[in-house]
N, C-alpha and C positions, 0 to 999 in steps of 0.2 A: 504493500500500500504506500510505503514511503517512496518507492521508485515511481509509482503511479502519480503521486503528487508532484515529484520532480518533472515528470514528462508533461503534466498539465501546465506547470509553471513555465517551462521552456516553450511549449507550444503557444501559450498566451503572449509571452514576450515577443516571439517571432511574428505572430499574426498582427499584434498591435503595431509593431514597428513597420510591417509591410503596409498596413492600412494607412497609417499616418504619413509615411514617406511616399507611398505609391499613389494612393487614391486622393489624399488631401491636396497635393499640388494640382492634380488634374481637375478637382472640383473648383479650386480657386481660379484656374485658367478658364474653365467653362463659364463661370460666373462673370469674369471680366469680359469675355467675348460677347456675351449677351448684354452686358452693360454698355459696351461700345455701340452695339446695334440699337440700343434704346429699349431693350426688352428685359429689363432687370427682374421683372416679375413673371418671367416665363415659367410655365408649369413644369417643363422638362428640367430646368435648373433646380427648381424646388424639390422635385422628386429625386433627383440625383443627390442633393444635399440630405434629403431624408434617408436615402439608402446609406450614405456615408456615416451619418450619426447613428443610424440603426445598427450598423455593423460594429461600431465601437461599443454601443450598449450591449449587443449580443455577446461579444467576446468577454466583456467584463462579467455579465451575469452567468455565462457558462463556466467561467473560471471559479466564481464564488460557489456556484452550485456543485461543481466537482469537488472542491475542497470540503464543503459541508457534507457531501455524500461520503467521502473518505472517512471523515471523523465519525459519522453515524455508523459506518460499517465496523469501525473499531469497537464502538460501544455495543453494537448488535452482536458481534462475535463474542464479546465477553459474556453477554447475557445468555446466548445460546450455549456457550461452553459450560457455564454454571448449571444450566438446565439439564444438560447431558450428564453432568456429575450426579444430579439428583435422580436421573432416570426419567426425566420428562421429555417426551418426544413429540410434544404438541407443535413445536415450531420446526423441528428438523425430523424427517422420517428416521425410524430406527435403522441400524446398520444391517438388519436382516433383509431389508428391501433390496440391497445390492450385495454382491459377493465381496470377499476380502480383496480379491485381485482388483476389482473395479474401484474400490475405495482407495487402495494403494496407488493406482494409476491416477486417480483424481487428485490425491495429495501431491503427487509429483507435478501435475500440470497446473496446480492452483496459482502459483506465483506468476507464471507467464500469462495465464488466462486473465488474472486480475488486472495486470497492466494493459493488456489488449482491450478488455471491456471498458476500463476507465477512459482510454483514448477514444474508443468508439462512442461512448456516452457523451464525452465532451464535444465531439464533432456534431453529433445529432442534436444535442441541446443547443449548440450554437446556431444551427440552421433553424430550429424551431423558434428560438428567441429572435432571430433575424427576421423571419417571416411575420411574427406577431408585431414586432416593433415597426416594421415597414408598413404593415397594414394600418396600424393605429396612426402612424405619422402621415400616411397618405390621406386618411380620412380627415385628420386635422387640417392638412394642407388644402384639401378640396373645400372644406368648410370655410376656410379663410379666403378662398377665391370665389366667393359668392355662389356656391353650389348648395346653399342652404335650402332653397325651394325644392330642389329635386329630392333631398333627403327627407324634408318634411312631407312631401307627397308619398314617399315610400312608407314612412311611418304611419301616415293616415290610412294607407291601404292595408297595413299589416295589423294594426293594434286591435281591431275587433276580434280577429281570430285568437290572438294572444290572450286577450281579456277573457274570452269565453273558455279557453283551455284552463286558465288559472281558476276561474269560477267553478268549473266542473271538478277540478282537483280538490278545492276547498270544500265543496258541497259533499263529495264522497267521504272525506275525512270527518266532517261534522255528523253526517248521517250514521257512519260506522260507529262513532263514539256515543252518540246520544239516542239513536233510534234502533239500530240493528243489534247491538251487543248489550249484554246484561251488565249492570253495575257501572254504567258510563264508560264502557270499554275496559273495565278491569279484568274481565274474564272472556275467554274465547268461547262464548256460548250465545247462540242466536236467540233473540227475544221476539222479533217479528219476522218469522221465517218467510211467510207469504210475501210481505212487502219487500223483503230482501231479494227474493227471486224476481219479482216484478221489476224492481229498480235495476238489477243486473241485466235483465233482458233489454230494457230501454236504453241503458248506457253502453250496450255493445257497439253501436254504430259510432258514437262519439269517441270511445276508447280506441277504435282503429286509428283515427287521426292522431290521438295522443300517443299511440304506440309508434307511429312513424317518427314523430318528433323525439320520443324517448330513445329510439334506436339511433337517431343521429347524435343525440347527446352521449349515448353509450360509446359510439365510435370515437367521438372527440375525447371523452374521458380515458378510453383505452390508449389513445395516442399519447395523451399527456402523461398518464401513469407509466406507460411503457418507456417513454423517453426519460422520465425521472429515475426509474428503477433499472434502466438498461445496464448501467455499469455496476450495479449491486449484485454480487453473486449470492448473497445471503437471502435474497428474495427472488423467487422465480416469477417470471412474467407470464407463466402458463398456469392454468388451474391446478388444484391439488392432485387430481387424478392423472394429470399429464405432466407432472414435474420430471418424470424420468426422461422426457424428450428434451429437456433443457440441459445442454452440456455444461453451461456455466454453473448451474446449481448443483449438478452432479459432482463437479470438481470441488465445490465448497463442502459438500457432504463428506467427500473423502478426506479433505483436510481437517475438518472439525472433528470427525470421528477418530481420526488418527491422533489428534491432540488429546481428545478425551480419554482414549485408551492408554496413552503413555504419560499423561500428566495428572491422572486422578489423584487427589491428595490423600484420600483414604488408603488407596493401594500403595502409594509411595511410602507413607508412614508405616504401614504394615510390613512392607519389604525391608525398610530400614531397621525396624525392630527385630525382624528375623535375622538380618545380617549381623546386627550388634550382638544378639544372643549367641549366634553361631561363633562369632569371633571370641566371645567371652568363654564359651565352652572349650574352644580349641586352646585358648591361652591357659586355662586352668587344668587341661589334660583330661577332661571328662568326655564321655561319649556324646556324640551329636544327637543321639536319640532320647536324651533326657528331656522330659517335658517340664513345664512350669508348675509349681505347686501353688494352685490358686487359693487353697484353703488356709495356707499359712500367711495370714495378713500381718503377722507381727514382725517378721523379719524381711528386709528388702535389701537387694543389691542395687548398686548405682552404676550406670554406664554413661560414657561420654559419647554423644552423637552430634557432630557438627557444632561443638561448643556448648551444647545444651545437655543437661543431666536428665537421664530417664531412669525412673525407679520401676523395678519389677520384682515380683515375689521371689524369694530365695529358692534355690534348687536343692531338693533332697536327694536321697539315695535312689538307686535304680531298681529297688525291689518292687515287685508287683506293678510294673509299668502298664501292662495291659488293662488292669482294673482302673488305674488312675486315668488312662487315656479314655476308656469308655465312660467314666464318670464325667470327664470334661466334655465329651461329645454330648452326653445327655443334658448336661447343664447348659451348653450352648443352644441345643435344640429347644429347651424349655424357655430360654430367654428370647430366642429368635425362631418362632415356629415357621416363619416363611422360608427358612433355609432348607427345611426338610424336603422340599420338592426337587432340590438339586442333588439329593443323595442317590446313590446307585440303587439301593434297595427299594426306594419309593418309585423310581423310574421303572425298575423291573416289575414291581407290583402293578403299576398302571398299565404296562404292556400286557401283562398276564390277564388283567381284568378286561382289557379291550379285546383280547383274543377270545376269552370266555363269554364276552357279551354282558359283563357285570357292570352295573352303574354304581360308582363309588360316590357317596354324597360329599359335597364340599364342606370341610370343617378343618379345625386346627388339630384334631386328634390324629396321631400317626396311624398308618395302615400297615398291618402285620400280615404274615402268612395265615395266622389263625382267623383274622377277619376275612381274608379271601376265601378260605375254606368254608367259613360260615355263610358268606354271601353266595358262594357257589352252591352250597346245600340248599339255601333258600331259593335260588334260581331253579335248581333241579326239582324242588318241591312244587314250585309254580308251574313248571312244564308238565309234571305228572298230573297236577290238578286240572290243567287245561286239557290234557289227553283224556282224563276220566270224564270231564264235562262233555267233550266232543263225543266220546263213546256212549255216554248216557243219552245224549241228544239223538245220536244215530239209532240207538235202541228204541227210543220213544217214537221216532219217525217210522221205524220198521213196524212197530205195533200198530200205529195209525194206518199204515199202508195195508197190513194184514186185515185189520178191521174193515177197512173200506172194501177190500176184495171179497170178504165174507158177506157183507151186505149186498154187494153186486150179485153174488151167486144166489142169495136168497131171493132177491128181486127177480132174477131171471127165472127161477123155479116157479115163483108165484105167477108170473106172466104166462109160462108154459101151461100151468094147471088151468088158468082161466081160459086159455085158448082151447084146451082139450074139452072143457065143459061146454064151451060154445059149440064145438063141432058135434058133440053128442046131442 
């Protein structure tokens, strides 16, 4: 970013000098020529002067905007990095969305991409500022040259449509607050449903024209926002679902995820403590497998780590290390129940449950093999009950079918007897 600021500064100085040295004398020469002819108020001269001063204003504003954007990027990077330390991926997508190779490549390309994007953003913002300043300056120049009547006529032709559109927008908001919704718009619950649908039907035609104007405003806003955020890699100019198509934002993701993975303060402190403890054990001649005695809070040893003293519980003998290690694991899991989902036993239990089709309820209690056996037995019991219910239902259906067949036979016999009696 520092190099990008230097590039912007050098480009501003060169453009400003070229403008003042190259275009300035030509503007003065053109003005003197028309003064000699007696047309000092010629519209061409005035528009050329407007372009000259608009270019100076555009260069200045583009430079200021670029420096402000660079400062804001530094602040945004700090905010995003702290959010990643906390596990907050609301601003930056998680690293799982891209592979480690893509993130590493993005980290490599970030510095060069940042300078290139800053330069492109500076040039495009200069062009936009130049166009806006030239248009405003031209309007003011035309108004000063007695073109007021034309502008007044255009305003008189346009203002009824603008006034009607504003009135419709205000009417819709007032009716939505005080007529259609309950509690004066405090709740999203319709109060006058029939009136709401009638009003929506009649406003359909007017909202078509409002939609045309709204789309034009949307295009203008997109151009302005895209120009302002073009040089910022921490904000994608594409929607959230399409951020992966933004190469600049992808490089920023790689850089910030690489920083978060290697500069996490919690991880660094933990590793420094492990290194200090390992060095102390090596210096005292003890085995590196000796664990900390957390229950002995009375005695502490003191280490020096980068000029700071760190106290940790004293180390006892190596007897019964497995029991103490298991106790430390259990103590850690009790204080941090969220850690259990990363243990090998829990992952294997979840895989086994998924294979068996067992649904494990979400809770803080640990899942053991006994629980899986119990859940599997319950699952088998439910399957057996379903089979027995289906078997009973089939039996009942069979009985009903047999009864219906018997009744049909009896009816046929009765009909045959009646026919025989008639024949006799």
